[in-house]
Backbone of each chain as ProteinMPNN parsed JSONL, in Angstrom:
{"seq_chain_A": "XXXXXXXXXXXXXXXXXXXXXXXXXXXXXXXXXXXXXXXXXXXXXXXXXXXXXXXXXXXXXXXXXXXXXXXXXXXXXXXXXXXXXXXXX", "coords_chain_A": {"N_chain_A": [[-75.649, -28.961, -50.376], [-75.758, -25.821, -52.04], [-77.45, -22.843, -53.253], [-76.429, -20.741, -55.923], [-75.233, -17.852, -57.788], [-73.676, -17.323, -60.897], [-70.974, -15.163, -61.264], [-68.813, -14.636, -62.848], [-65.495, -15.421, -64.054], [-62.216, -16.78, -63.201], [-58.76, -16.525, -64.185], [-55.928, -18.5, -64.077], [-52.535, -19.228, -64.346], [-50.138, -20.346, -63.257], [-50.568, -22.978, -61.342], [-51.712, -25.573, -59.056], [-51.192, -28.812, -60.423], [-53.555, -30.391, -60.902], [-55.583, -28.6, -61.422], [-55.284, -27.68, -63.973], [-56.863, -27.059, -67.021], [-59.364, -27.008, -65.89], [-62.389, -25.15, -65.525], [-62.675, -22.262, -63.595], [-65.001, -20.707, -61.679], [-66.642, -17.699, -60.455], [-68.726, -17.692, -57.721], [-71.666, -16.441, -56.353], [-73.285, -16.842, -53.377], [-76.818, -17.318, -52.943], [-80.157, -16.63, -51.689], [-83.407, -18.337, -51.362], [-85.031, -16.617, -52.73], [-83.523, -15.361, -54.549], [-81.855, -13.338, -53.768], [-78.652, -11.89, -52.906], [-76.445, -13.523, -50.617], [-74.172, -13.51, -48.241], [-70.526, -13.855, -48.733], [-68.78, -14.017, -51.888], [-67.366, -16.933, -53.564], [-65.041, -19.329, -55.016], [-65.467, -21.874, -57.534], [-65.005, -25.036, -59.157], [-66.121, -26.087, -62.411], [-68.588, -28.374, -63.294], [-70.764, -28.486, -64.856], [-71.02, -26.961, -67.117], [-71.708, -24.192, -66.765], [-72.728, -20.72, -67.141], [-72.011, -17.111, -66.967], [-74.404, -15.456, -64.922], [-76.122, -17.596, -64.688], [-78.202, -19.486, -62.461], [-77.159, -21.722, -60.069], [-76.477, -25.04, -58.706], [-74.344, -25.715, -56.065], [-71.72, -27.577, -54.646], [-70.041, -27.429, -51.644], [-67.823, -29.096, -50.71], [-65.404, -31.542, -50.299], [-65.29, -34.327, -51.062], [-67.303, -34.905, -52.947], [-66.475, -33.2, -54.988], [-64.007, -34.284, -55.708], [-64.817, -36.792, -56.669], [-66.259, -36.068, -58.939], [-64.449, -34.604, -60.491], [-61.772, -35.475, -60.376], [-59.071, -37.497, -59.142], [-58.697, -39.517, -56.158], [-56.829, -38.082, -54.768], [-56.715, -35.398, -55.427], [-56.729, -31.898, -54.749], [-59.48, -30.71, -54.846], [-62.23, -28.614, -53.922], [-64.726, -27.081, -54.055], [-67.526, -27.455, -56.203], [-69.488, -26.99, -59.138], [-72.556, -28.395, -59.721], [-74.973, -28.421, -61.071], [-77.446, -26.716, -63.159], [-79.946, -24.441, -62.363], [-83.399, -24.468, -63.167], [-85.898, -23.632, -62.21], [-87.397, -22.354, -59.215], [-89.72, -22.945, -56.775], [-91.449, -21.074, -54.389], [-93.086, -21.218, -51.242]], "CA_chain_A": [[-75.7, -28.196, -51.627], [-76.306, -24.47, -51.881], [-77.777, -22.126, -54.483], [-75.534, -19.619, -56.198], [-75.322, -17.212, -59.108], [-72.333, -17.168, -61.465], [-70.648, -13.758, -61.498], [-67.681, -14.483, -63.764], [-64.512, -16.493, -63.911], [-60.843, -16.323, -62.995], [-57.739, -17.184, -64.994], [-54.675, -18.708, -63.349], [-51.641, -20.07, -65.163], [-49.319, -21.156, -62.351], [-51.449, -23.537, -60.333], [-51.509, -26.978, -58.767], [-51.447, -29.433, -61.737], [-54.898, -30.944, -61.124], [-56.505, -27.543, -61.849], [-55.087, -27.364, -65.389], [-57.988, -27.493, -67.846], [-60.644, -26.817, -65.198], [-62.92, -23.782, -65.481], [-62.907, -21.813, -62.222], [-66.014, -19.651, -61.777], [-66.972, -16.957, -59.233], [-70.098, -18.02, -57.314], [-72.261, -15.631, -55.279], [-74.397, -17.567, -52.748], [-78.081, -16.581, -52.93], [-81.218, -17.306, -50.94], [-84.405, -18.949, -52.241], [-85.705, -15.581, -53.51], [-82.584, -14.846, -55.536], [-81.042, -12.235, -53.236], [-77.303, -12.262, -52.482], [-76.362, -13.919, -49.21], [-72.793, -13.859, -47.9], [-69.432, -13.496, -49.624], [-68.584, -14.904, -53.038], [-66.241, -17.86, -53.504], [-64.707, -19.921, -56.315], [-65.804, -23.286, -57.674], [-64.769, -25.646, -60.464], [-67.376, -26.242, -63.136], [-68.857, -29.693, -63.876], [-72.098, -28.415, -65.464], [-70.984, -25.995, -68.229], [-72.483, -23.02, -66.377], [-72.302, -19.453, -67.742], [-72.334, -15.983, -66.105], [-75.824, -15.186, -64.807], [-76.873, -18.812, -64.364], [-78.425, -19.899, -61.072], [-76.571, -23.068, -60.07], [-76.32, -25.81, -57.476], [-72.917, -25.823, -55.784], [-71.294, -28.373, -53.495], [-68.793, -26.94, -51.009], [-67.446, -30.276, -49.94], [-64.343, -32.082, -51.134], [-65.424, -35.679, -51.604], [-68.085, -34.781, -54.178], [-65.658, -32.547, -56.001], [-62.994, -35.233, -56.203], [-65.466, -37.838, -57.459], [-66.684, -35.536, -60.235], [-63.413, -33.914, -61.275], [-60.407, -35.986, -60.393], [-58.775, -38.731, -58.433], [-58.882, -39.425, -54.708], [-55.788, -37.262, -54.145], [-56.67, -34.039, -55.964], [-57.297, -30.96, -53.761], [-60.66, -29.936, -55.241], [-63.118, -28.415, -52.765], [-66.071, -26.655, -54.433], [-67.829, -27.816, -57.589], [-70.845, -26.669, -59.618], [-73.07, -29.692, -60.158], [-76.183, -28.344, -61.877], [-78.004, -25.402, -63.471], [-81.325, -24.438, -61.855], [-84.387, -23.92, -64.095], [-87.025, -22.989, -61.539], [-87.532, -22.581, -57.778], [-91.046, -22.522, -56.316], [-91.483, -20.723, -52.968], [-94.431, -21.155, -50.645]], "C_chain_A": [[-76.286, -26.826, -51.367], [-76.629, -23.888, -53.252], [-76.79, -20.99, -54.674], [-75.799, -19.045, -57.575], [-73.906, -17.006, -59.615], [-72.088, -15.697, -61.8], [-69.516, -13.57, -62.492], [-66.716, -15.63, -63.595], [-63.153, -15.91, -63.563], [-59.917, -17.119, -63.905], [-56.482, -17.298, -64.148], [-53.789, -19.611, -64.19], [-50.752, -20.938, -64.288], [-50.234, -21.706, -61.272], [-51.134, -25.009, -60.115], [-51.984, -27.788, -59.974], [-52.866, -29.942, -61.954], [-55.882, -29.889, -61.608], [-56.344, -27.182, -63.325], [-56.26, -27.916, -66.195], [-59.331, -27.372, -67.172], [-61.079, -25.361, -65.333], [-63.167, -23.433, -64.019], [-63.82, -20.593, -62.282], [-66.218, -18.979, -60.422], [-68.446, -17.214, -58.923], [-70.52, -17.093, -56.179], [-73.396, -16.439, -54.653], [-75.659, -16.696, -52.718], [-79.09, -17.337, -52.076], [-82.293, -17.777, -51.914], [-85.168, -17.922, -53.066], [-84.773, -14.957, -54.544], [-81.737, -13.69, -55.059], [-79.683, -12.746, -52.762], [-77.273, -12.554, -50.99], [-74.912, -14.338, -48.939], [-71.79, -13.487, -48.979], [-69.269, -14.515, -50.743], [-67.39, -15.822, -52.815], [-66.013, -18.437, -54.889], [-65.122, -21.384, -56.347], [-65.414, -23.764, -59.057], [-66.113, -25.989, -61.089], [-67.5, -27.657, -63.695], [-70.178, -29.678, -64.626], [-72.165, -27.432, -66.635], [-71.864, -24.779, -67.932], [-71.891, -21.757, -67.001], [-72.626, -18.309, -66.786], [-73.837, -15.691, -66.106], [-76.643, -16.404, -64.428], [-77.042, -18.979, -62.859], [-78.038, -21.378, -61.013], [-76.659, -23.727, -58.693], [-74.836, -26.019, -57.258], [-72.7, -26.711, -54.563], [-70.038, -27.725, -52.936], [-68.287, -28.042, -50.112], [-66.523, -31.095, -50.833], [-64.597, -33.428, -51.766], [-66.211, -35.678, -52.908], [-67.227, -34.237, -55.309], [-64.633, -33.514, -56.575], [-63.631, -36.318, -57.046], [-65.83, -37.336, -58.839], [-65.503, -35.118, -61.105], [-62.081, -34.647, -61.354], [-60.249, -37.304, -59.693], [-58.916, -38.484, -56.936], [-57.887, -38.476, -54.057], [-55.717, -35.834, -54.676], [-57.353, -33.063, -54.996], [-58.43, -30.089, -54.302], [-61.58, -29.77, -54.042], [-64.54, -28.048, -53.164], [-66.315, -26.996, -55.897], [-69.282, -27.466, -57.908], [-71.408, -27.93, -60.244], [-74.335, -29.596, -61.005], [-76.636, -26.916, -62.102], [-79.499, -25.437, -63.135], [-82.256, -23.803, -62.888], [-85.466, -23.126, -63.371], [-87.017, -23.33, -60.058], [-88.91, -22.071, -57.361], [-91.007, -22.267, -54.818], [-92.905, -20.726, -52.458], [-94.641, -19.786, -50.052]], "O_chain_A": [[-77.208, -26.683, -50.564], [-76.149, -24.371, -54.277], [-76.364, -20.353, -53.71], [-76.479, -19.644, -58.408], [-73.031, -16.569, -58.867], [-72.869, -15.066, -62.513], [-69.278, -12.449, -62.941], [-67.068, -16.682, -63.061], [-62.956, -14.696, -63.621], [-60.237, -18.226, -64.335], [-56.022, -16.313, -63.571], [-54.24, -20.642, -64.689], [-50.619, -22.135, -64.538], [-50.637, -20.968, -60.372], [-50.389, -25.618, -60.882], [-53.055, -27.508, -60.511], [-53.347, -29.927, -63.088], [-56.926, -30.242, -62.156], [-57.173, -26.457, -63.875], [-56.61, -29.089, -66.072], [-60.357, -27.608, -67.811], [-60.255, -24.449, -65.267], [-63.788, -24.203, -63.287], [-63.462, -19.569, -62.864], [-66.002, -19.59, -59.375], [-69.311, -16.981, -59.767], [-69.823, -16.972, -55.171], [-74.39, -16.704, -55.33], [-75.581, -15.488, -52.495], [-78.913, -18.517, -51.776], [-82.14, -17.647, -53.128], [-85.878, -18.29, -54.002], [-85.2, -14.112, -55.33], [-80.979, -13.112, -55.838], [-79.562, -13.873, -52.282], [-77.977, -11.922, -50.202], [-74.485, -15.409, -49.368], [-72.139, -12.892, -49.998], [-69.569, -15.698, -50.585], [-66.517, -15.54, -51.994], [-66.712, -18.077, -55.836], [-65.129, -22.057, -55.316], [-65.479, -23.005, -60.024], [-67.113, -26.158, -60.391], [-66.65, -28.103, -64.465], [-70.679, -30.737, -65.003], [-73.257, -27.105, -67.099], [-72.678, -24.386, -68.768], [-70.711, -21.72, -67.348], [-73.434, -18.492, -65.876], [-74.47, -15.68, -67.163], [-77.746, -16.266, -63.9], [-76.143, -18.657, -62.082], [-78.524, -22.187, -61.803], [-76.881, -23.073, -57.674], [-74.134, -26.455, -58.17], [-73.417, -26.601, -53.569], [-69.077, -27.497, -53.67], [-68.323, -27.925, -48.887], [-66.833, -31.316, -52.004], [-64.168, -33.666, -52.896], [-65.841, -36.361, -53.862], [-67.25, -34.742, -56.431], [-64.419, -33.556, -57.786], [-63.048, -36.734, -58.047], [-65.727, -38.08, -59.814], [-65.553, -35.264, -62.326], [-61.333, -34.456, -62.313], [-61.166, -38.124, -59.65], [-59.217, -37.37, -56.506], [-58.077, -38.095, -52.902], [-54.748, -35.127, -54.401], [-58.431, -33.359, -54.479], [-58.354, -28.863, -54.227], [-61.702, -30.684, -53.228], [-65.485, -28.652, -52.655], [-65.423, -26.846, -56.732], [-70.177, -27.62, -57.077], [-70.827, -28.479, -61.18], [-74.739, -30.591, -61.605], [-76.273, -26.011, -61.35], [-80.223, -26.337, -63.561], [-81.956, -22.737, -63.425], [-85.901, -22.079, -63.849], [-86.677, -24.449, -59.676], [-89.231, -20.902, -57.571], [-90.583, -23.132, -54.052], [-93.824, -20.291, -53.152], [-95.705, -19.51, -49.497]]}, "seq_chain_B": "XXXXXXXXXXXXXXXXXXXXXXXXXXXXXXXXXXXXXXXXXXXXXXXXXXXXXXXXXXXXXXXXXXXXXXXXXXXXXXXXXXXXXXXXXXXXXXXXXXXXXXXXXX", "coords_chain_B": {"N_chain_B": [[-62.997, -23.18, -52.188], [-61.386, -20.068, -52.707], [-60.652, -16.594, -53.375], [-57.593, -14.891, -52.531], [-55.235, -12.605, -51.068], [-51.74, -12.605, -50.833], [-50.23, -11.675, -47.897], [-48.046, -11.795, -46.243], [-45.109, -13.468, -44.884], [-44.249, -16.494, -43.094], [-42.102, -17.7, -40.602], [-41.126, -20.71, -39.24], [-39.595, -22.817, -36.98], [-39.689, -24.93, -35.104], [-41.693, -27.435, -35.795], [-44.283, -29.727, -36.933], [-43.026, -32.746, -38.365], [-44.008, -33.378, -40.922], [-44.505, -30.947, -42.056], [-42.136, -29.864, -42.747], [-39.918, -28.188, -44.973], [-41.848, -26.964, -46.472], [-43.347, -23.895, -47.568], [-44.744, -21.32, -45.595], [-47.366, -18.993, -45.703], [-48.963, -15.842, -44.971], [-52.291, -15.201, -45.676], [-54.884, -13.066, -46.914], [-58.186, -13.638, -47.142], [-60.387, -12.914, -49.905], [-63.247, -11.349, -51.517], [-64.916, -11.568, -54.757], [-64.873, -8.944, -55.543], [-62.51, -8.138, -54.601], [-62.469, -7.37, -51.987], [-61.789, -7.594, -48.46], [-62.569, -10.701, -46.853], [-63.398, -11.906, -44.016], [-60.834, -12.867, -41.582], [-57.193, -12.674, -41.777], [-55.282, -15.607, -42.566], [-53.021, -18.399, -41.967], [-51.359, -20.206, -44.522], [-50.332, -23.116, -46.339], [-47.998, -23.171, -49.014], [-48.317, -24.241, -52.28], [-47.55, -23.535, -54.784], [-45.433, -21.788, -55.162], [-45.943, -19.011, -54.564], [-45.746, -15.424, -53.939], [-45.303, -12.551, -51.724], [-47.932, -10.22, -52.071], [-49.08, -11.394, -54.288], [-52.072, -12.326, -56.016], [-54.087, -14.996, -55.242], [-55.56, -18.354, -55.545], [-57.099, -20.531, -53.158], [-57.529, -23.506, -51.148], [-59.511, -24.962, -48.534], [-60.135, -26.96, -45.569], [-60.221, -30.585, -45.602], [-59.052, -30.985, -48.079], [-56.854, -29.362, -48.269], [-54.558, -30.581, -47.192], [-54.008, -32.399, -49.141], [-52.298, -31.376, -51.022], [-49.834, -31.824, -50.036], [-46.859, -33.848, -49.621], [-47.124, -35.855, -47.709], [-50.237, -36.877, -47.265], [-51.697, -36.764, -44.976], [-50.907, -34.678, -43.478], [-50.922, -32.124, -40.929], [-52.71, -29.746, -41.93], [-54.761, -27.001, -42.797], [-55.257, -25.104, -44.73], [-54.409, -24.286, -48.026], [-52.489, -22.851, -50.622], [-53.391, -22.904, -53.965], [-53.109, -21.862, -56.513], [-51.871, -19.214, -58.674], [-53.433, -16.275, -59.423], [-54.138, -14.769, -62.518], [-56.024, -13.175, -63.712], [-59.199, -11.705, -63.06], [-62.395, -12.051, -64.067], [-65.244, -10.262, -63.956], [-68.524, -10.45, -64.745], [-70.707, -8.641, -64.424], [-72.249, -6.694, -65.717], [-73.361, -7.922, -67.96], [-74.975, -9.829, -66.959], [-78.028, -11.458, -66.991], [-81.065, -10.689, -65.445], [-82.474, -13.174, -63.799], [-85.294, -13.44, -62.97], [-87.43, -15.054, -63.527], [-86.893, -17.574, -62.675], [-87.316, -17.692, -59.956], [-90.161, -18.295, -58.473], [-93.104, -17.601, -56.623], [-95.712, -19.395, -54.917], [-98.021, -17.944, -54.729], [-97.855, -16.227, -56.874], [-98.231, -17.956, -58.974], [-100.881, -18.709, -58.849]], "CA_chain_B": [[-62.03, -22.363, -52.928], [-61.642, -18.639, -52.565], [-59.54, -15.719, -53.73], [-56.899, -14.296, -51.393], [-53.994, -11.896, -51.368], [-50.664, -12.975, -49.917], [-49.877, -10.45, -47.181], [-46.828, -11.911, -45.448], [-44.498, -14.798, -44.792], [-44.126, -17.011, -41.73], [-40.951, -18.566, -40.361], [-41.371, -21.571, -38.095], [-38.539, -23.83, -36.911], [-40.241, -26.092, -34.399], [-43.012, -27.768, -36.347], [-44.479, -31.134, -37.245], [-42.098, -33.189, -39.412], [-44.618, -33.393, -42.252], [-44.551, -29.581, -42.597], [-40.774, -29.398, -43.049], [-39.649, -27.98, -46.392], [-42.94, -26.223, -47.124], [-43.404, -22.473, -47.259], [-45.987, -20.866, -44.958], [-47.651, -17.596, -46.015], [-50.199, -15.258, -44.445], [-53.164, -14.757, -46.77], [-56.138, -12.391, -46.564], [-59.252, -14.054, -48.072], [-61.05, -11.801, -50.589], [-64.398, -11.639, -52.378], [-64.57, -11.314, -56.167], [-64.601, -7.506, -55.69], [-61.211, -7.981, -53.956], [-62.644, -6.812, -50.636], [-61.483, -8.624, -47.466], [-63.66, -11.558, -46.412], [-62.871, -12.582, -42.838], [-59.517, -12.473, -41.086], [-56.046, -13.304, -42.434], [-54.934, -16.92, -42.017], [-51.766, -18.975, -42.454], [-51.618, -21.265, -45.503], [-49.203, -23.777, -46.991], [-47.873, -22.74, -50.406], [-48.001, -25.35, -53.196], [-47.306, -23.013, -56.141], [-44.37, -20.773, -55.135], [-46.481, -17.657, -54.585], [-44.97, -14.459, -53.169], [-46.093, -11.499, -51.085], [-48.573, -9.345, -53.04], [-49.765, -12.152, -55.329], [-53.471, -12.736, -55.884], [-54.033, -16.463, -55.358], [-56.734, -19.086, -55.068], [-56.689, -21.464, -52.11], [-58.558, -24.423, -50.656], [-59.491, -25.195, -47.101], [-60.658, -28.261, -45.132], [-59.422, -31.798, -45.817], [-58.364, -30.934, -49.367], [-55.606, -28.613, -48.162], [-53.393, -31.443, -46.955], [-53.744, -33.234, -50.316], [-51.194, -30.821, -51.808], [-48.582, -32.187, -49.384], [-46.338, -35.179, -49.913], [-47.851, -36.693, -46.769], [-51.588, -36.308, -47.392], [-52.321, -36.646, -43.661], [-50.231, -33.598, -42.762], [-51.878, -31.259, -40.226], [-52.815, -28.49, -42.671], [-56.155, -26.754, -43.168], [-55.399, -24.118, -45.808], [-53.304, -24.425, -48.972], [-52.575, -22.024, -51.824], [-53.372, -23.85, -55.082], [-52.864, -21.25, -57.816], [-51.645, -17.77, -58.754], [-54.484, -15.782, -60.321], [-53.686, -13.728, -63.445], [-57.107, -12.305, -64.152], [-60.532, -11.963, -62.503], [-63.405, -11.491, -64.976], [-66.576, -10.154, -63.351], [-69.408, -10.098, -65.855], [-71.918, -8.151, -63.781], [-73.07, -5.9, -66.632], [-74.064, -8.736, -68.958], [-75.812, -10.835, -66.31], [-79.468, -11.276, -67.163], [-81.756, -10.878, -64.176], [-83.321, -14.343, -64.054], [-86.384, -13.461, -61.992], [-88.414, -16.083, -63.872], [-86.55, -18.811, -61.975], [-87.816, -17.659, -58.568], [-91.594, -18.024, -58.478], [-93.787, -17.992, -55.392], [-96.964, -20.067, -55.265], [-99.083, -16.941, -54.876], [-97.747, -15.704, -58.236], [-98.692, -18.95, -59.938], [-102.349, -18.841, -58.84]], "C_chain_B": [[-62.393, -20.901, -52.806], [-60.441, -17.867, -53.089], [-58.873, -15.225, -52.447], [-55.697, -13.528, -51.905], [-52.952, -12.333, -50.347], [-50.161, -11.705, -49.247], [-48.605, -10.593, -46.338], [-46.284, -13.321, -45.454], [-44.384, -15.195, -43.321], [-42.873, -17.873, -41.664], [-41.238, -19.383, -39.114], [-40.317, -22.67, -38.092], [-39.043, -25.1, -36.254], [-41.606, -26.391, -34.968], [-43.073, -29.25, -36.635], [-43.58, -31.525, -38.427], [-42.705, -33.127, -40.809], [-44.72, -31.993, -42.861], [-43.174, -29.087, -43.023], [-40.573, -29.284, -44.556], [-40.746, -27.245, -47.126], [-42.965, -24.777, -46.644], [-44.762, -22.141, -46.642], [-46.176, -19.382, -45.248], [-48.904, -17.148, -45.274], [-51.031, -14.814, -45.634], [-54.41, -14.084, -46.202], [-57.2, -12.833, -47.563], [-60.0, -12.844, -48.626], [-62.323, -12.287, -51.276], [-63.988, -11.366, -53.821], [-64.314, -9.833, -56.422], [-63.264, -7.135, -55.058], [-61.327, -7.2, -52.645], [-62.376, -7.919, -49.628], [-62.729, -9.393, -47.031], [-63.134, -12.366, -45.233], [-61.462, -12.138, -42.501], [-58.418, -13.228, -41.832], [-55.719, -14.632, -41.755], [-53.587, -17.368, -42.583], [-52.096, -20.124, -43.395], [-50.31, -21.84, -46.016], [-49.183, -23.366, -48.457], [-47.466, -23.917, -51.28], [-47.577, -24.85, -54.566], [-46.234, -21.925, -56.193], [-44.918, -19.359, -55.312], [-45.597, -16.746, -53.74], [-45.871, -13.4, -52.581], [-46.638, -10.556, -52.162], [-49.329, -10.085, -54.125], [-51.239, -12.349, -54.977], [-53.507, -14.246, -56.156], [-55.417, -17.07, -55.151], [-56.254, -20.19, -54.141], [-57.858, -22.352, -51.701], [-58.399, -24.592, -49.15], [-59.975, -26.624, -46.825], [-59.698, -29.403, -45.481], [-58.552, -31.707, -47.077], [-57.006, -30.261, -49.259], [-54.408, -29.541, -47.989], [-53.099, -32.34, -48.151], [-52.652, -32.646, -51.213], [-49.839, -31.246, -51.24], [-48.146, -33.587, -49.807], [-47.016, -36.207, -49.005], [-49.283, -36.147, -46.692], [-52.35, -36.319, -46.067], [-51.62, -35.586, -42.816], [-51.261, -32.686, -42.097], [-51.957, -29.863, -40.836], [-54.287, -28.248, -42.964], [-56.346, -25.603, -44.134], [-54.187, -24.256, -46.712], [-53.554, -23.553, -50.189], [-52.418, -22.945, -53.024], [-53.137, -23.193, -56.437], [-52.625, -19.761, -57.711], [-52.578, -17.219, -59.827], [-53.934, -14.651, -61.186], [-54.781, -12.703, -63.692], [-58.402, -12.702, -63.464], [-61.538, -11.275, -63.418], [-64.749, -11.482, -64.28], [-67.523, -9.638, -64.407], [-70.755, -9.633, -65.329], [-72.846, -7.463, -64.787], [-73.884, -6.76, -67.598], [-74.989, -9.759, -68.309], [-77.28, -10.482, -66.477], [-80.12, -11.522, -65.797], [-82.779, -12.006, -64.334], [-84.431, -14.462, -63.014], [-87.372, -14.575, -62.276], [-88.118, -17.41, -63.185], [-87.218, -18.865, -60.602], [-89.296, -17.301, -58.574], [-92.176, -18.409, -57.123], [-95.142, -18.568, -55.778], [-98.108, -19.077, -55.432], [-99.039, -16.331, -56.279], [-98.385, -16.658, -59.237], [-100.21, -19.017, -60.008], [-103.014, -17.701, -59.594]], "O_chain_B": [[-63.57, -20.54, -52.803], [-59.349, -18.417, -53.23], [-59.514, -15.149, -51.399], [-55.207, -13.759, -53.011], [-53.235, -12.421, -49.152], [-49.72, -10.772, -49.918], [-48.133, -9.606, -45.773], [-46.915, -14.247, -45.962], [-44.418, -14.349, -42.427], [-42.614, -18.677, -42.559], [-41.556, -18.832, -38.06], [-40.157, -23.38, -39.085], [-38.856, -26.202, -36.77], [-42.575, -25.693, -34.669], [-42.061, -29.949, -36.591], [-43.394, -30.748, -39.363], [-41.997, -32.853, -41.779], [-44.992, -31.861, -44.055], [-43.056, -28.005, -43.599], [-40.994, -30.153, -45.32], [-40.586, -26.93, -48.305], [-42.654, -24.474, -45.492], [-45.798, -22.619, -47.104], [-45.249, -18.593, -45.06], [-49.79, -17.951, -44.984], [-50.524, -14.118, -46.514], [-54.923, -14.476, -45.154], [-57.131, -12.444, -48.729], [-60.223, -11.866, -47.913], [-62.468, -13.471, -51.578], [-62.849, -10.977, -54.083], [-63.633, -9.478, -57.384], [-62.918, -5.955, -54.983], [-60.415, -6.474, -52.25], [-62.699, -9.077, -49.896], [-63.803, -8.815, -46.862], [-62.492, -13.398, -45.427], [-60.953, -11.164, -43.055], [-58.662, -14.272, -42.437], [-55.857, -14.774, -40.54], [-53.08, -16.794, -43.548], [-52.991, -20.923, -43.12], [-49.304, -21.137, -46.114], [-50.238, -23.227, -49.077], [-46.416, -24.524, -51.069], [-47.269, -25.661, -55.439], [-46.144, -21.207, -57.189], [-44.404, -18.594, -56.129], [-44.8, -17.218, -52.929], [-47.061, -13.344, -52.891], [-45.902, -10.14, -53.057], [-50.143, -9.481, -54.823], [-51.603, -12.516, -53.813], [-53.013, -14.707, -57.185], [-56.33, -16.41, -54.655], [-55.155, -20.721, -54.303], [-59.022, -21.997, -51.885], [-57.324, -24.396, -48.581], [-60.195, -27.399, -47.756], [-58.497, -29.184, -45.632], [-57.462, -32.275, -47.134], [-56.105, -30.541, -50.05], [-53.354, -29.308, -48.58], [-52.05, -32.984, -48.186], [-52.13, -33.348, -52.079], [-48.81, -31.052, -51.886], [-48.946, -34.394, -50.281], [-47.428, -37.278, -49.452], [-49.513, -35.08, -46.121], [-53.517, -35.929, -46.024], [-51.723, -35.593, -41.59], [-52.351, -32.492, -42.634], [-51.354, -28.917, -40.33], [-55.0, -29.178, -43.341], [-57.474, -25.159, -44.346], [-53.058, -24.334, -46.228], [-54.662, -23.508, -50.725], [-51.44, -23.687, -53.113], [-52.978, -23.902, -57.431], [-53.107, -19.11, -56.784], [-52.528, -17.635, -60.984], [-53.342, -13.699, -60.678], [-54.508, -11.514, -63.86], [-58.682, -13.889, -63.297], [-61.534, -10.049, -63.533], [-65.337, -12.535, -64.034], [-67.359, -8.528, -64.912], [-71.804, -10.146, -65.72], [-74.066, -7.62, -64.728], [-74.976, -6.367, -68.007], [-75.706, -10.477, -69.005], [-77.719, -9.377, -66.156], [-79.755, -12.46, -65.089], [-83.833, -11.808, -64.938], [-84.506, -15.443, -62.275], [-88.087, -15.007, -61.371], [-88.987, -18.279, -63.115], [-87.632, -19.928, -60.139], [-89.648, -16.125, -58.67], [-91.788, -19.422, -56.541], [-95.664, -18.262, -56.851], [-99.052, -19.33, -56.181], [-100.08, -15.955, -56.818], [-98.997, -16.234, -60.217], [-100.78, -19.33, -61.053], [-104.24, -17.653, -59.685]]}, "name": "protein", "num_of_chains": 2, "seq": "XXXXXXXXXXXXXXXXXXXXXXXXXXXXXXXXXXXXXXXXXXXXXXXXXXXXXXXXXXXXXXXXXXXXXXXXXXXXXXXXXXXXXXXXXXXXXXXXXXXXXXXXXXXXXXXXXXXXXXXXXXXXXXXXXXXXXXXXXXXXXXXXXXXXXXXXXXXXXXXXXXXXXXXXXXXXXXXXXXXXXXXXXXXXXXXXXXX"}
């Protein structure tokens, strides 16, 4: 699982059928202090996240399929939670 | 999942039987600002995309799940044609209150 910040969303009409009805959000990976780290990517939303939210993201297919679809759907990244607080030593 | 732009097509005659009948495209992965992210790669097309289209694509094991034979040797697949990218940078609240260090708390 990694930390990310939601930067927005994308809209696609012609897509693989399992993606119909899924929200696809832009995720910017961040470090534990909240600074951007690496390039942004896309993830389906299972936590009703909004732009600006700090979220937990899984970039791994098995989790995504268990949360969003059946064993044969090509989901890869999924947002699994919204972060309230991170304490750093 | 990531954004990408379709930059070319690939023709291949000698290939694994499970890849026959599928279109292969060259895609350039992009960030949300539509800047290149890494090098261009070859991807299987599951949505009839064309050169110049902005698409979203998956990698890893999930890519071969778009194929009829889900054990096909594929590691990138185009899964959708993107119509719109909404970046809501201006309205994002800076959530500094989430990131606290222990020295701040004392």
